[in-house]
C-alpha positions as a Markdown table, in Angstrom:
| # | Residue | x | y | z |
|---|---|---|---|---|
| 1 | Met | 26.3 | 27.7 | -68.5 |
| 2 | Lys | 28.0 | 28.0 | -71.8 |
| 3 | Pro | 25.8 | 28.9 | -74.8 |
| 4 | Arg | 25.1 | 25.9 | -77.1 |
| 5 | Lys | 26.9 | 25.7 | -80.4 |
| 6 | Ile | 24.5 | 26.2 | -83.3 |
| 7 | Pro | 25.2 | 23.6 | -86.1 |
| 8 | Met | 25.8 | 25.3 | -89.4 |
| 9 | Arg | 25.4 | 23.8 | -92.9 |
| 10 | Lys | 26.0 | 25.2 | -96.4 |
| 11 | Asp | 23.1 | 26.0 | -98.7 |
| 12 | Ile | 23.8 | 24.3 | -102.0 |
| 13 | Val | 22.1 | 27.0 | -104.1 |
| 14 | Thr | 23.6 | 30.1 | -102.6 |
| 15 | Gly | 26.8 | 28.8 | -100.9 |
| 16 | Glu | 25.9 | 30.5 | -97.7 |
| 17 | Met | 26.5 | 29.0 | -94.3 |
| 18 | Leu | 23.2 | 29.0 | -92.3 |
| 19 | Pro | 21.9 | 27.4 | -89.1 |
| 20 | Lys | 20.7 | 23.8 | -89.8 |
| 21 | Lys | 17.2 | 24.6 | -88.6 |
| 22 | Glu | 16.8 | 27.1 | -91.5 |
| 23 | Leu | 17.6 | 24.5 | -94.1 |
| 24 | Val | 15.9 | 21.3 | -95.4 |
| 25 | Arg | 18.0 | 18.2 | -96.2 |
| 26 | Val | 17.7 | 16.4 | -99.5 |
| 27 | Val | 19.2 | 12.9 | -99.6 |
| 28 | Arg | 20.3 | 10.5 | -102.3 |
| 29 | Ser | 20.1 | 6.9 | -101.2 |
| 30 | Lys | 22.5 | 4.1 | -102.3 |
| 31 | Glu | 19.9 | 3.1 | -104.8 |
| 32 | Gly | 20.0 | 6.5 | -106.4 |
| 33 | Asp | 16.6 | 7.7 | -105.1 |
| 34 | Val | 16.5 | 11.4 | -104.3 |
| 35 | Thr | 14.0 | 12.4 | -101.5 |
| 36 | Leu | 13.3 | 15.1 | -99.0 |
| 37 | Asp | 14.6 | 14.4 | -95.5 |
| 38 | Pro | 12.8 | 16.7 | -93.0 |
| 39 | Thr | 14.2 | 14.8 | -90.0 |
| 40 | Gly | 17.8 | 15.1 | -91.2 |
| 41 | Lys | 18.6 | 11.5 | -90.2 |
| 42 | Ala | 18.0 | 9.4 | -93.4 |
| 43 | Asn | 20.9 | 7.3 | -94.7 |
| 44 | Gly | 22.7 | 8.5 | -97.8 |
| 45 | Arg | 24.4 | 11.5 | -99.3 |
| 46 | Gly | 22.8 | 14.8 | -98.1 |
| 47 | Ala | 22.7 | 18.3 | -99.4 |
| 48 | Tyr | 20.9 | 21.3 | -97.9 |
| 49 | Val | 18.7 | 24.0 | -99.4 |
| 50 | Ser | 17.4 | 27.0 | -97.4 |
| 51 | Leu | 13.7 | 27.4 | -96.5 |
| 52 | Asp | 13.2 | 30.1 | -99.1 |
| 53 | Val | 10.9 | 29.6 | -102.2 |
| 54 | Lys | 13.2 | 31.6 | -104.4 |
| 55 | Asn | 16.2 | 29.3 | -103.7 |
| 56 | Ala | 14.0 | 26.2 | -104.2 |
| 57 | Glu | 12.9 | 27.6 | -107.6 |
| 58 | Met | 16.5 | 28.5 | -108.5 |
| 59 | Ala | 17.5 | 24.9 | -107.6 |
| 60 | Lys | 14.9 | 23.6 | -110.1 |
| 61 | Glu | 15.9 | 26.1 | -112.8 |
| 62 | Lys | 19.6 | 25.2 | -112.5 |
| 63 | Arg | 19.0 | 21.5 | -111.8 |
| 64 | Ile | 21.3 | 21.8 | -108.8 |
| 65 | Phe | 20.6 | 18.4 | -107.3 |
| 66 | Asp | 21.2 | 16.7 | -110.7 |
| 67 | Lys | 24.8 | 18.1 | -110.5 |
| 68 | Ala | 25.3 | 17.5 | -106.8 |
| 69 | Phe | 24.2 | 13.9 | -106.7 |
| 70 | Gly | 25.2 | 12.8 | -110.2 |
| 71 | Val | 21.8 | 11.4 | -111.1 |
| 72 | Lys | 18.8 | 12.6 | -113.1 |
| 73 | Val | 16.2 | 14.1 | -110.7 |
| 74 | Ala | 12.6 | 14.2 | -111.9 |
| 75 | Asp | 10.8 | 17.6 | -112.2 |
| 76 | Glu | 8.1 | 16.2 | -109.8 |
| 77 | Phe | 10.8 | 16.1 | -107.0 |
| 78 | Tyr | 11.6 | 19.8 | -107.6 |
| 79 | Asp | 7.9 | 20.6 | -107.5 |
| 80 | Glu | 7.6 | 18.7 | -104.2 |
| 81 | Leu | 10.6 | 20.6 | -102.8 |
| 82 | Ile | 9.1 | 24.0 | -103.8 |
| 83 | Ala | 5.7 | 23.0 | -102.2 |
| 84 | Tyr | 7.5 | 21.8 | -99.0 |
| 85 | Val | 9.6 | 24.9 | -98.7 |
| 86 | Asp | 6.6 | 27.2 | -99.3 |
| 87 | His | 4.7 | 25.3 | -96.6 |
| 88 | Gln | 7.5 | 25.6 | -94.1 |
| 89 | Gln | 8.1 | 29.3 | -94.9 |
| 90 | Ala | 4.4 | 30.0 | -94.2 |
| 91 | Arg | 4.6 | 28.0 | -90.9 |
| 92 | Arg | 7.5 | 30.1 | -89.8 |
| 93 | Glu | 5.7 | 33.4 | -90.6 |
| 94 | Leu | 2.6 | 32.2 | -88.7 |
| 95 | Phe | 4.1 | 30.5 | -85.7 |
| 96 | Gly | 7.6 | 32.1 | -85.4 |
| 97 | Asp | 10.9 | 30.2 | -85.1 |
| 98 | Lys | 9.6 | 27.3 | -83.0 |
């Protein structure tokens, strides 16, 4: 059997190409709402950030998603993103890459 192709996506903060499983998708809907999309299947314009707390904090500091989506994103969203990334990073350390 041929090895499966690993889908790659670009981290919006660092510009690195990483496997999709190592990233979390953030989506802007047609109404302009910006939300986390852990499933990766929500409708709208998507951007990816790596599952690293430092990158999530840098995204908040530089207001990355404000620029990427062209809308004002609330600080609460960035705090939610940091908490989600921290949780996922802890899960990976505890349970491995499952």
